[in-house]
C-alpha positions in Angstrom: 162.4 -138.6 -7.1 161.5 -138.5 -10.8 163.7 -141.6 -11.5 162.0 -143.5 -8.7 158.5 -142.6 -10.0 159.6 -143.8 -13.5 160.9 -147.0 -12.1 157.7 -147.6 -10.2 155.7 -147.0 -13.3 157.9 -149.4 -15.3 157.5 -152.1 -12.7 153.8 -151.6 -12.5 153.6 -151.9 -16.3 155.8 -155.0 -16.6 154.1 -156.8 -13.7 150.3 -156.5 -14.0 149.9 -159.6 -11.8 151.0 -157.6 -8.8 147.8 -155.6 -8.8 147.0 -152.1 -7.5 147.0 -151.1 -3.9 145.4 -147.9 -2.7 145.0 -146.3 0.7 142.7 -143.5 -0.5 139.0 -144.4 0.3 137.8 -142.1 -2.5 139.6 -144.0 -5.2 137.4 -146.6 -6.9 136.9 -148.1 -10.3 134.3 -150.2 -12.1 135.1 -153.4 -14.0 132.8 -153.6 -17.0 133.9 -157.1 -18.1 133.1 -159.4 -15.2 130.3 -157.6 -13.4 127.0 -159.4 -12.9 125.1 -157.3 -15.5 127.8 -157.7 -18.1 126.7 -159.4 -21.3 128.1 -162.9 -22.0 131.2 -162.8 -24.1 130.3 -165.9 -26.0 127.1 -167.6 -26.9 126.4 -171.2 -26.2 126.3 -172.1 -29.9 129.7 -170.5 -30.5 131.1 -172.4 -27.5 129.7 -175.7 -28.9 131.1 -174.8 -32.4 134.5 -174.1 -30.8 134.5 -177.4 -28.9 133.6 -179.3 -32.2 136.4 -177.5 -34.1 138.9 -178.3 -31.3 137.8 -181.9 -31.3 138.3 -182.1 -35.1 141.7 -180.5 -34.8 142.7 -183.0 -32.1 141.6 -185.9 -34.3 143.5 -184.5 -37.3 146.6 -184.1 -35.1 146.4 -187.7 -34.1 146.0 -188.8 -37.7 148.9 -186.8 -38.8 151.1 -188.2 -35.9 150.0 -191.7 -36.9 150.9 -191.1 -40.5 154.3 -189.5 -39.8 155.3 -192.1 -37.2 154.4 -195.6 -38.5 157.0 -197.1 -36.2 154.7 -196.4 -33.2 152.3 -199.1 -34.4 148.6 -199.5 -33.7 147.2 -200.2 -30.3 143.7 -201.6 -29.9 141.7 -202.7 -26.8 138.9 -204.2 -28.8 139.1 -208.0 -28.9 137.0 -208.2 -32.1 139.5 -206.1 -34.0 141.8 -208.2 -36.2 143.6 -208.1 -39.5 145.2 -210.5 -41.9 148.5 -209.9 -43.7 148.3 -211.1 -47.3 151.9 -210.5 -48.2 154.0 -212.6 -45.9 151.7 -215.5 -45.0 152.8 -219.1 -45.7 150.5 -219.6 -48.6 151.4 -216.3 -50.3 152.6 -216.6 -53.9 156.3 -216.0 -54.5 156.8 -212.3 -55.3 160.0 -212.5 -57.3 161.5 -215.2 -59.5 165.1 -216.1 -59.8 165.7 -214.3 -63.1 164.6 -211.0 -61.7 166.7 -211.5 -58.6 169.8 -212.2 -60.7 169.1 -209.2 -62.9 168.7 -207.0 -59.9 172.0 -208.2 -58.5 173.8 -207.4 -61.8 172.2 -204.0 -61.9 173.2 -203.2 -58.3 176.8 -204.4 -59.0 176.9 -202.1 -62.0 175.5 -199.2 -60.0 178.1 -199.8 -57.3 181.0 -199.7 -59.8 179.5 -196.5 -61.3 179.3 -194.9 -57.9 183.0 -195.8 -57.3 183.9 -194.2 -60.6 182.0 -191.1 -59.7 183.6 -190.8 -56.3 187.1 -191.3 -57.9 186.3 -188.5 -60.4 184.9 -186.1 -57.9 187.7 -186.6 -55.3 191.1 -186.7 -57.1 192.8 -185.9 -53.8 192.2 -189.5 -52.7 194.7 -190.9 -55.1 195.1 -194.2 -56.8 196.4 -197.4 -55.2 197.7 -200.3 -57.1 199.2 -203.7 -56.2 200.5 -204.4 -59.7 204.3 -203.9 -59.9 204.2 -203.4 -63.7 201.7 -200.5 -63.4 203.4 -197.1 -63.5 202.8 -193.6 -64.7 204.6 -190.3 -65.0 203.4 -186.9 -63.7 204.1 -184.2 -66.3 202.7 -181.5 -64.1 
């Protein structure tokens, strides 16, 4: 009997959406929160302020999403909205000359060889492969 009462109390506590049923006519209660004479829980100016803050937060969220996802692109329904790309138009000046392109290619080749050396140094288990028949070595260890 005591275990059943504890179980009923636990179920009532964990499921407040079920509500309370009573068969006793003398049992009553008063709700002080949503009665007709209850004071308003929020003034109109606070509600307006909250609406403004939420609108600002939504605008900031949209700006953050636009900044973090540039691949989404820009959509516009205004026919008067237009833009001009000054970087890849036909009359744009050449950005890079031949000397800089050759120097960049040489630097990138040097960086690639340095990367290969670093990988060979950090991973000795890979081993060395050679196609030269006159190349040999002796392992003293």
